[in-house]
C-alpha positions, 0 to 999 in steps of 0.5 A: 492727229493724222500722223503718228511719229513712230521712230523711223516712220511717220505713219499716215493715219488718214487710212486705218492701220493694222497692227499684227500681233506676234507672241514669242511666248509659250503661254499666249491666250490666243495662239497657244505658244505656236510662235514661241521660238525666234524662228517661228516668230519671225516666220509669223512676222513674214506671214503677217506682212504678206497678209497686209499688216502695217505694223508688227507688235512683238511681246514676250510676256502674256497678259491674259487674266491671271498670267504670272509676271515674267522675269526680265531675263526671260522676256529679253531672251524671248523678244530680242532675237525676234526684234533684232531681225524684225527691224530689218523688215522695212515696217514699223516695229512695236515692242509690247512691254512694261519693263523699262529695261526691255524698252531700252534694249528694244529701242537700241535695236531700232524698234519704233514703238513702245506699247505699254499696258501699264501706260508708263507707270512702272518706275523708269519707263516714262524716262526711257521714252522721254529720252528717245527723240522719236519713238512712238508710244501707246498708253493703255488703260488697265484696271489693277494688273493682269493677276487680279484685274478679272477678279475685281473689275471696274465699277460704274461708267468706265468711259469717263474714267478711262478717258481721264486716266489716258489724258492724264498719262499723255499730259504727264508724258508731254510734260517730259518733253514728248511731242503729242504726235508721238502718243497714241491711246488704247482703252484697254478692252478686256483689261479689268472691265466687264462685258458691258463696259467694253462695249460701252467703250466701243459705242461711245468711242467718240468720247475717247477721240475727243482727247485729240490723240489717235486711238489704238484698239485691241478687240482681237479674240477677247473674252467679251466677244466669246460672251456675246457670241457663245464662241468659247474656243479663243482661236475660233473668234476670228469673225467677231474679232474682225467685226469688232475691229471694223466697228472700232475703225468706223467709229474713228479708231486709227490702229487696230491690233489683231491676230487675224491680219488677212481677214481684218485687212479684207474687211477694211478693204470692203469698208473703204470701197464703200466709203470711196463710192459714197464720197464720189456720189457726194462730189457728183452732187 
């Protein structure tokens, strides 16, 4: 698909899109809670847009390995003030949540995309999306849950299992009346997978693309990048994160979810300039 219907927007996917991460949480694995208040989160939203973000993804619960679940009331208190202002920024806004109550409240504010690590498996979540006429949705694969996923990782070849799961969840959502152009898929890099499995999902991304749905991929600052580079401090993984995002796009991903928006946008500009020159030479021939 070359477009993604996302609430107020029909996003053109003929060029890759950068989704900027905003975590108004005190325990984010990537930014250490530096955007925990509504004011700092909104300032970060504005900065990401200046850096070139195409979409803002706002989440009120950390999903780092071992992180505890956040009570509904706390998650709502964290995200609603930020979402209420973010939807005025003339950009698609996504909420990163698996709770149907948060989804409903966010959609009522005008949020465009539901980004769910549970792929709408929690009771009531699929109904919320199906009852909305136009919101986009991203279905992600996760092995087990954030509390246990790293203690008991997937076994064997992850690629066909991830593909089959995502196709089944998309089919179930379409059966509820959700148009296929509203659906994007995320292989869930790092969510209960080994380092080798994560890189297999990148190397064999074409198998996921054969589903026909656009891919949204999140490699940003993941531990697998630390393992292969030896860069342990999370905040210092910008370069490998940008490299992974670029490789994912080169292999067909249409949306990359990142912390380092400016650097990712710059890398994609270089890649696109090369493609443009390559195409012009092919036309001359």
